C-alpha positions as CSV (number, residue, x, y, z in Angstrom):
1,M,-12.9,153.6,13.5
2,R,-9.4,154.0,12.6
3,R,-10.4,157.0,10.4
4,I,-12.2,158.7,13.2
5,S,-9.2,158.4,15.5
6,I,-7.0,160.0,12.9
7,L,-9.4,163.0,12.6
8,I,-9.5,163.4,16.3
9,I,-5.7,163.3,16.6
10,T,-5.4,165.9,13.7
11,A,-7.9,168.3,15.4
12,V,-6.0,168.1,18.6
13,I,-2.7,169.0,16.8
14,V,-4.3,172.0,15.0
15,V,-5.8,173.3,18.2
16,S,-2.4,173.0,19.9
17,L,-0.6,174.8,17.0
18,V,-3.1,177.7,17.0
19,G,-2.7,178.1,20.7
20,S,1.1,178.2,20.3
21,Y,0.8,180.9,17.5
22,T,-1.4,183.1,19.6
23,L,1.0,183.0,22.6
24,A,4.0,183.7,20.4
25,G,2.9,186.7,18.3
26,C,-0.7,187.8,18.3
27,A,-1.3,188.4,22.0
28,P,-0.2,191.9,23.2
29,V,3.1,191.8,24.9
30,D,3.9,194.2,27.7
31,E,6.8,196.6,26.9
32,P,9.8,196.2,29.2
33,V,9.7,198.7,32.0
34,V,12.6,201.1,31.7
35,D,13.5,203.2,34.7
36,E,13.1,206.9,33.9
37,P,16.2,208.9,34.9
38,E,15.9,211.2,37.8
39,P,15.0,214.7,36.7
40,V,18.2,216.9,36.7
41,D,17.7,220.5,37.7
42,E,18.8,223.0,35.0
43,P,21.7,225.1,36.2
44,V,20.5,228.4,37.6
45,V,22.0,231.3,35.6
46,D,21.8,234.7,37.4
47,E,20.0,237.2,35.2
48,P,22.2,240.3,34.8
49,E,21.1,243.3,36.8
50,P,19.4,245.8,34.5
51,V,21.9,248.5,33.6
52,D,20.7,252.1,33.7
53,E,21.3,254.1,30.5
54,P,23.7,256.9,31.2
55,V,21.8,259.9,32.3
56,V,22.5,262.9,30.1
57,D,21.7,266.1,31.9
58,E,19.3,268.1,29.8
59,P,19.9,271.8,29.9
60,P,17.5,273.5,32.3
61,E,14.6,275.2,30.7
62,V,14.9,278.9,30.8
63,D,12.0,281.4,30.6
64,F,13.9,284.0,28.5
65,D,10.9,286.2,28.1
66,A,10.5,286.5,31.9
67,L,14.2,287.4,32.2
68,Y,13.9,290.0,29.5
69,E,10.9,291.5,31.1
70,E,12.7,291.7,34.4
71,V,15.8,293.4,33.0
72,S,14.0,295.7,30.6
73,D,13.8,298.6,33.2
74,L,17.3,298.2,34.6
75,E,20.3,300.2,33.7
76,G,23.9,300.8,34.8
77,W,24.9,298.8,37.9
78,D,21.5,297.3,38.3
79,A,21.6,295.9,34.8
80,Y,25.2,294.7,35.5
81,E,24.2,292.9,38.7
82,F,21.3,291.2,36.8
83,F,23.7,290.0,34.2
84,E,26.0,288.7,36.9
85,S,23.1,286.7,38.4
86,L,22.4,284.7,35.3
87,P,24.3,281.5,36.6
88,E,22.4,281.7,39.8
89,R,19.2,281.8,37.8
90,G,20.1,278.4,36.3
91,L,21.6,279.4,32.9
92,N,24.5,277.3,31.7
93,H,27.3,278.5,29.4
94,D,25.4,278.2,26.1
95,Q,22.2,279.7,27.6
96,V,24.1,282.8,28.8
97,L,25.3,283.5,25.3
98,E,21.8,282.9,24.0
99,F,20.5,285.4,26.5
100,F,22.8,288.1,25.3
101,I,22.3,287.4,21.6
102,N,18.5,287.8,22.0
103,L,18.7,290.6,24.6
104,P,16.3,293.4,23.5
105,L,17.5,296.9,22.8
106,S,17.2,299.3,25.8
107,D,16.5,303.0,25.6
108,A,18.6,303.6,28.8
109,N,21.4,304.9,26.6
110,E,19.7,307.4,24.3
111,G,22.7,307.8,22.0
112,L,23.1,304.1,21.4
113,Y,19.4,303.6,21.0
114,Q,19.2,306.4,18.4
115,Q,22.2,305.0,16.5
116,Y,20.6,301.6,16.4
117,M,17.4,303.0,15.1
118,D,18.9,305.5,12.6
119,E,21.1,302.9,11.0
120,D,18.2,300.4,10.9
121,L,20.4,297.7,12.5
122,G,17.4,295.8,13.6
123,F,16.6,295.0,9.9
124,Y,19.8,292.9,9.6
125,A,18.9,291.1,12.8
126,E,15.5,290.2,11.5
127,I,16.8,288.8,8.2
128,Y,19.9,287.0,9.5
129,P,19.6,283.2,9.2
130,E,19.2,281.3,12.4
131,G,18.2,277.8,13.5
132,P,19.7,274.4,14.4
133,F,22.9,273.0,12.9
134,Y,22.4,270.7,9.9
135,D,21.9,267.0,10.9
136,D,22.2,267.9,14.6
137,Y,25.9,268.6,14.2
138,S,27.9,269.2,17.3
139,W,31.4,270.6,17.1
140,E,34.1,269.5,19.6
141,K,37.4,271.3,20.2
142,G,40.2,269.5,18.5
143,A,38.2,268.5,15.4
144,G,39.3,269.6,12.0
145,T,42.0,269.0,9.4
146,V,45.4,270.6,8.9
147,I,46.1,271.8,5.4
148,T,48.5,273.9,3.4
149,G,46.6,276.8,1.9
150,P,46.5,276.5,-1.9
151,F,46.8,280.2,-2.3
152,S,48.6,281.5,0.8
153,G,50.9,278.5,1.3
154,L,50.2,278.8,5.1
155,E,49.6,275.9,7.4
156,L,46.0,276.1,8.6
157,K,43.6,274.0,10.6
158,L,40.1,273.9,9.2
159,P,37.8,273.4,12.2
160,F,34.6,272.2,10.5
161,T,35.7,269.5,8.0
162,D,33.4,267.0,9.7
163,Y,30.4,269.2,9.1
164,I,28.4,268.0,6.1
165,P,31.3,265.8,5.1
166,I,32.0,264.4,1.6
167,P,34.5,261.6,1.2
168,E,37.6,262.3,-0.9
169,G,37.3,261.1,-4.5
170,P,34.9,261.7,-7.4
171,V,31.5,263.1,-6.7
172,G,28.2,262.7,-8.6
173,D,28.8,261.1,-12.0
174,P,32.6,260.1,-11.9
175,E,32.6,260.5,-15.7
176,E,31.5,264.1,-15.5
177,T,33.5,267.2,-14.5
178,Y,31.8,269.7,-12.3
179,R,32.9,273.3,-12.7
180,I,32.5,275.8,-9.9
181,G,33.1,279.6,-10.2
182,T,34.1,281.3,-7.0
183,V,34.2,285.1,-6.6
184,F,35.2,287.1,-3.6
185,H,37.4,290.0,-2.4
186,G,40.5,289.9,-2.1
187,F,43.8,288.0,-2.3
188,D,45.6,290.8,-0.5
189,H,43.6,290.4,2.7
190,P,44.9,287.7,5.2
191,W,41.3,286.7,6.3
192,L,40.0,286.6,2.8
193,I,42.9,284.7,1.2
194,N,42.5,282.0,3.9
195,W,38.8,281.9,3.2
196,A,39.7,281.2,-0.5
197,D,42.2,278.6,0.7
198,S,39.6,276.6,2.5
199,A,37.2,276.7,-0.5
200,K,39.8,275.6,-3.0
201,W,41.2,272.9,-0.7
202,Q,37.8,271.3,-0.5
203,A,37.3,271.4,-4.3
204,D,40.7,269.8,-4.8
205,Q,39.7,266.7,-2.8
206,H,37.5,265.7,-5.7
207,P,39.3,264.9,-9.0
208,N,36.1,265.7,-11.1
209,V,35.6,269.1,-9.5
210,E,37.3,272.2,-11.0
211,M,37.2,275.5,-9.1
212,T,38.1,278.9,-10.6
213,V,38.6,281.6,-8.0
214,L,38.3,285.3,-9.1
215,D,39.1,288.3,-6.9
216,A,36.8,291.3,-7.4
217,E,39.2,293.5,-5.4
218,Y,36.5,295.2,-3.3
219,D,34.7,296.4,-6.4
220,N,31.0,295.5,-6.4
221,A,30.7,296.2,-10.2
222,R,33.6,293.9,-10.9
223,M,32.0,291.1,-8.8
224,A,28.8,291.5,-10.9
225,T,30.9,291.2,-14.0
226,Y,32.6,288.1,-12.8
227,I,29.3,286.4,-11.9
228,D,28.1,287.3,-15.4
229,Q,31.3,285.8,-16.8
230,F,30.6,282.5,-14.9
231,I,27.0,282.6,-16.3
232,A,28.3,282.9,-19.9
233,E,30.7,280.0,-19.3
234,E,27.8,277.9,-18.1
235,V,29.5,276.7,-14.9
236,D,27.7,274.2,-12.8
237,G,27.6,276.3,-9.6
238,I,28.8,279.6,-8.2
239,L,30.2,280.3,-4.7
240,V,30.2,284.0,-3.6
241,W,31.6,286.0,-0.7
242,P,29.8,289.3,-1.0
243,M,31.3,292.5,0.4
244,E,27.9,294.2,0.6
245,V,24.3,293.0,0.5
246,A,22.4,295.0,-2.1
247,P,24.8,295.1,-5.0
248,T,25.1,291.3,-5.2
249,G,21.4,290.7,-5.5
250,P,20.9,291.4,-9.3
251,P,23.9,289.3,-10.6
252,V,23.0,286.4,-8.3
253,D,19.5,286.5,-9.5
254,R,20.8,286.4,-13.1
255,A,22.7,283.3,-12.3
256,L,19.7,281.6,-10.8
257,E,17.5,282.6,-13.8
258,A,20.1,280.8,-16.0
259,G,19.7,277.7,-13.9
260,I,23.0,277.9,-12.1
261,P,22.9,277.2,-8.3
262,V,24.5,279.8,-6.1
263,V,25.7,279.5,-2.5
264,S,26.9,282.4,-0.4
265,S,29.4,282.2,2.5
266,D,29.7,284.3,5.6
267,R,27.9,287.5,4.4
268,L,24.5,287.8,2.8
269,T,23.6,288.7,-0.7
270,G,20.7,290.8,-1.9
271,S,19.0,287.7,-3.5
272,E,16.2,286.0,-1.6
273,D,16.2,283.1,-4.0
274,I,19.8,282.0,-3.6
275,N,20.0,278.2,-3.1
276,S,21.8,278.2,0.2
277,R,23.3,280.7,2.7
278,V,26.2,279.4,4.9
279,T,26.4,281.8,7.8
280,G,26.9,282.0,11.6
281,G,28.8,283.7,14.3
282,L,28.1,287.4,13.6
283,P,25.3,288.0,16.2
284,S,27.5,286.1,18.7
285,N,30.5,288.2,17.8
286,G,28.7,291.5,18.6
287,A,27.0,290.2,21.8
288,Q,30.3,288.9,23.2
289,M,32.1,292.2,22.5
290,G,29.4,294.0,24.3
291,M,29.6,291.5,27.2
292,Y,33.3,292.0,27.5
293,I,33.2,295.8,27.5
294,A,30.5,295.8,30.2
295,H,32.6,293.4,32.3
296,K,35.8,295.3,31.8
297,L,34.3,298.7,32.7
298,A,32.7,297.2,35.8
299,E,36.1,295.9,36.9
300,E,37.4,299.4,36.5
301,G,34.6,300.7,38.6
302,S,32.7,303.0,36.2
303,F,30.5,302.6,33.1
304,D,31.4,306.1,31.9
305,A,33.5,305.6,28.7
306,N,34.1,307.2,25.3
307,M,34.2,304.8,22.4
308,V,35.4,305.1,18.8
309,M,34.0,302.6,16.2
310,L,36.2,301.5,13.3
311,R,33.9,299.7,11.0
312,K,33.7,297.7,7.8
313,P,31.9,299.0,4.7
314,L,28.5,300.6,5.3
315,G,25.9,298.1,4.1
316,A,28.0,295.0,4.8
317,S,25.9,292.5,6.8
318,S,28.8,291.4,8.9
319,E,29.4,295.0,10.0
320,A,25.8,295.8,10.7
321,L,25.2,292.6,12.7
322,R,28.2,292.9,14.9
323,T,27.6,296.5,15.6
324,G,23.9,296.0,16.2
325,Y,24.3,293.2,18.7
326,L,27.1,295.0,20.5
327,I,24.9,298.1,20.8
328,K,22.0,296.0,22.2
329,V,24.2,294.9,25.2
330,L,25.8,298.3,25.8
331,S,22.4,300.1,25.5
332,Y,21.8,299.2,29.2
333,F,24.7,301.5,30.3
334,P,23.9,305.2,29.9
335,G,27.5,306.3,30.4
336,I,28.9,304.8,27.3
337,N,29.3,307.4,24.6
338,V,30.2,306.8,20.9
339,L,32.4,309.7,19.8
340,E,32.4,308.7,16.1
341,S,32.0,305.9,13.6
342,Y,34.4,305.5,10.8
343,H,34.0,303.0,7.8
344,D,36.7,301.5,5.6
345,T,36.6,299.2,2.7
346,D,38.2,296.2,4.5
347,D,41.5,298.0,4.1
348,R,44.0,298.2,7.0
349,E,45.7,301.3,5.8
350,E,42.4,303.1,5.6
351,A,41.5,301.9,9.1
352,Y,44.9,303.2,10.3
353,R,44.1,306.7,8.9
354,N,40.7,306.6,10.6
355,A,42.3,305.6,14.0
356,E,44.9,308.4,13.5
357,S,42.1,310.9,13.0
358,A,40.2,309.7,16.1
359,L,43.3,310.0,18.3
360,A,44.0,313.5,17.0
361,A,40.4,314.6,17.5
362,Y,39.6,313.0,20.9
363,P,42.0,313.3,23.8
364,D,39.6,311.4,26.1
365,L,39.2,308.1,24.3
366,D,38.6,304.9,26.3
367,I,37.6,302.2,23.8
368,F,38.5,301.3,20.2
369,Y,35.9,298.9,18.8
370,G,36.6,297.2,15.4
371,T,34.2,295.2,13.3
372,G,37.2,293.3,12.0
373,D,40.5,292.6,13.6
374,H,42.4,294.7,11.0
375,Q,40.7,297.8,12.4
376,A,41.7,297.0,16.0
377,L,45.2,296.1,14.9
378,A,45.4,299.4,13.0
379,A,44.2,301.2,16.1
380,I,46.8,299.5,18.3
381,E,49.6,300.6,15.8
382,A,48.3,304.2,15.6
383,A,47.9,304.5,19.4
384,D,51.4,303.2,19.9
385,L,53.0,305.6,17.4
386,A,51.0,308.5,18.9
387,G,52.1,307.6,22.5
388,R,48.4,307.1,23.4
389,T,48.2,303.4,24.4
390,Y,48.1,304.3,28.1
391,S,46.5,307.7,27.8
392,R,43.3,307.2,29.7
393,E,42.6,308.6,33.1
394,D,45.1,307.4,35.7
395,G,47.3,306.0,33.0
396,K,44.9,303.1,32.1
397,K,45.3,301.4,28.8
398,I,42.9,302.0,25.9
399,I,40.5,299.1,25.6
400,F,40.8,297.3,22.2
401,V,38.1,294.8,21.2
402,C,37.4,293.1,17.9
403,P,36.3,289.9,16.2
404,D,38.2,287.7,13.7
405,D,40.9,285.5,15.1
406,S,44.2,286.2,13.4
407,K,47.5,285.0,14.8
408,E,48.5,288.7,15.1
409,A,45.4,289.4,17.2
410,M,46.4,286.5,19.5
411,Y,49.9,287.9,19.8
412,Y,48.6,291.2,21.1
413,I,46.3,289.5,23.5
414,E,49.3,287.6,24.9
415,E,51.2,291.0,25.1
416,G,48.3,292.5,27.1
417,I,47.5,295.1,24.5
418,M,44.4,293.6,22.8
419,D,41.8,293.0,25.5
420,M,39.6,290.4,23.7
421,N,39.0,288.8,20.4
422,V,36.0,286.7,19.4
423,P,36.7,284.2,16.6
424,L,35.0,284.1,13.2
425,T,37.3,281.8,11.4
426,P,37.6,282.3,7.6
427,L,38.3,278.6,7.5
428,Q,34.6,277.8,6.8
429,A,34.4,278.2,3.0
430,D,35.0,274.4,2.8
431,I,31.5,274.0,4.3
432,A,30.0,276.2,1.6
433,T,31.9,274.3,-1.1
434,R,30.5,271.0,0.1
435,V,27.0,272.5,0.3
436,L,27.4,273.6,-3.4
437,I,28.8,270.2,-4.5
438,N,25.8,268.5,-2.9
439,I,23.4,270.8,-4.7
440,I,25.0,270.5,-8.2
441,T,25.5,266.7,-8.0
442,G,22.2,265.9,-6.3
443,R,24.1,264.0,-3.7
444,E,22.2,265.4,-0.8
445,E,19.5,268.0,-0.4
446,M,20.7,271.1,1.3
447,P,18.7,273.6,3.4
448,Y,18.3,277.3,2.6
449,N,20.3,278.2,5.8
450,V,23.3,276.3,6.9
451,I,24.4,277.6,10.3
452,V,28.1,277.6,11.3
453,P,28.9,277.2,15.1
454,D,29.6,280.1,17.4
455,A,33.0,280.3,19.1
456,P,33.7,281.7,22.6
457,M,35.7,284.9,23.0
458,V,39.5,284.8,23.7
459,T,40.9,286.7,26.7
460,I,44.3,286.8,28.3
461,D,43.2,284.9,31.4
462,G,40.3,282.8,30.1
463,A,38.0,284.6,32.5
464,E,34.4,283.7,33.2
465,I,32.1,286.6,32.2
466,F,28.5,286.5,33.4
467,G,28.8,282.7,33.6
468,F,30.2,282.4,30.1
469,Q,33.6,280.7,30.0
470,T,36.1,282.4,27.7
471,L,39.2,280.8,26.1
472,T,42.8,281.6,26.4
473,T,45.0,282.0,23.3
474,D,46.3,278.5,23.8
475,G,42.8,277.2,23.7
476,W,42.1,278.6,20.2
477,Y,45.5,279.2,18.5
478,E,45.4,276.1,16.3
479,Y,42.4,277.5,14.4
480,T,43.8,281.0,13.9
481,W,44.6,282.3,10.5
482,G,47.1,284.5,8.8
483,P,50.9,284.5,9.1
484,P,52.4,284.1,12.6
485,V,54.0,287.1,14.2
486,E,57.8,286.8,14.1
């Protein structure tokens, strides 16, 4: 009995312990209720208003073909009034120049039409390089680099040093020396020596580039000999400024056959296989001189005028292009008569003798046109010594127009003697040198045609002509070349 009581008591204790264990740990226990924080509103940040991209006015589209069709039958004052209406027709400054550069030849002036055809001036227009600037280049006034000309010793400002730029220092393989042969005419000409200055300056920016510059002295046979000399020396590249197109073709082709790259600057060679041609400005030069003459004669009240042409060597691309594009504009005015054309070999003394002959032969002479400024400057000197500067009807001054922007030409514009000048700076051979360096080092592939920007004409008052804004001498003087007039 006692044993049974003990078992019962034990069972009761076990049951009590199991119940306590279950309450303490095994039964699910409710988590304490924690109050959630009140939701906090995120601060409201105003979204920025969308900003419109600046609107760049695209130049208006111009139907040039329609304009040319409309003007094709006009002449004299009717043509002039059409030219005056170009801004009203929506053409901006650049489009006005484009209009005149591409203006078709008119047969209204039979003499000019026949001269254009007889001299085959259209051939040069057809082969002259054109197209966009390399890498969408855009020139801004003020750009450029001031240098001291290695040959002339003059202070010059090269306008296009940011066009196809190459940093200073070694180029290509820094352990290799690249030799460039440069041949041109001539150290005694202020435009040409400054051309050579700009080429040599660029070469000198690179310690592993050596440039030898030879002067062919206006002798095509000598230029060919110098190119052959460079071929024999196995230079790495040749830079050439040709006086005339045809004679430079065979020697350039010989260099190319020898595996030597060749680049021409300003004028064209007779070689179609040349590596690159750095050109520009010549059609614009001619068109702008034609624009100015038409504008000036209209101001005077009559398009009847006798003109003498003082021109560069026959067969020079620069001469043919400038004259051809001038004639295209003036062909719309039947009263303009060319008394005579004289050619010289880029020699100012020869141009002076030609101007003397013209003044002696023609008492009624209204316009001297020069295809380089040395011709117009020679004409100014000859007219002054002959007492003919103001020898036109009613004592009007002879009209002097020319391209090429020397400091001497700017001086005579400021003096009121030179009527206009349209720049073709010689300070562009640095571009051609960089193009050649890129080719011979493989640094950058260069196009066949590298186009140099056009520059606006310079007039004494910076007049607007047919909607085209001209410059004053102050607006261009920093880029002029040659010695200053004392």
